[in-house]
Each structure stands twice: as structure tokens, then as C-alpha cells.
N, C-alpha and C positions, 0 to 999 in steps of 0.2 A: 304211754299213754297207760291208764290204767283201765283195768278188768270192769265192767257195769258186771253185780254179782244177777243171777234169774231169779233172787229168791227175794227181792221184792226193792224197792229201791236202796240203794247205795250212799252212804256220805263218808263226809269228810272234815276231816279238820283243819284248821285256818293256816300251821301249821304243813300239814298236806299238801295242800293251796301250793303253797306259799313257794312250795319246793318242788310243785309237776310244773309252774309257771314260771320258775327263779326269780323270785322275787322275793320277793321282805317278808313280812310278817305283820310289818305297816301294813301297806301297798294296800295285804288281802285286803287285813283291817277297813279299807281304806274305800275300797270297793261298798265294801258289806255295807259299808254306813250310808254312803249312796244314794244303791238301789244300787247298781252296777252288774256284782249280784251277790242275788235271792243267795239267802238262808235260811235259819230256823237257830234259836234258843236251841239247849239245855244243858240247864241250869245254872253255869257262868259259864257255855263256851255256846262258842255259833257252830253250828255246823254246816258247809257243805253244798247240797244235792250234783250229782254226780255226773248228773244232766248234764246242770252249769257250769260243770271241769271244764266240758267233755268240750261247748261252747264256747269257752273263753279262751280255752288252750286249738280249738279249727281251726275259731275268730286269731290266731294269732298267727299260725299256723298256712291259712291263705291268702291271709296279706303277703307275710313271707314268701310265698310260692310267687304269690308276683311281683314280686320284686323281680326276684330270683330269676321266670325265665323271660324279667325287659333287660338282664342287663346280657341276655344268654343272644341276645339281636344280634 
């Protein structure tokens, strides 16, 4: 998971978020447009706050971990 800088808010590009989440860039754009993933527009592109990426990945990891625990029983 990406590290958050202590020098202030960190933002990621749509391409970086797509790589971290292992989804297509179009999926990230859809999430941004639907409001599921917060982002700010900088010039002609979007930037996603690191905290939103952490929540996205943390939620996905938490769901997956629960499934693995259920299967292990």
C-alpha cells in the first residue's frame, strides 16, 4: 500500500489508483464520477487523496480477509 507523506496531503493520479486497486482506469473514473471515490480536479485531470485510496484498499482487503477466515473454518 502507498505511504502517506508527513509533509501534507498526498494525492494520486487515476492511473496510480487503478494500479494499486488492480482495476482499469475507466473503473476509477466511474467511481469518481459516481461519488464513490472522492477526487479533486487539477487542470484537466483528477487527483485522488491518499486517505481515500487507503479506505478503498482497506475496505477491499477487510472483505477479502473475512472471506478467507470463513473458508478456513
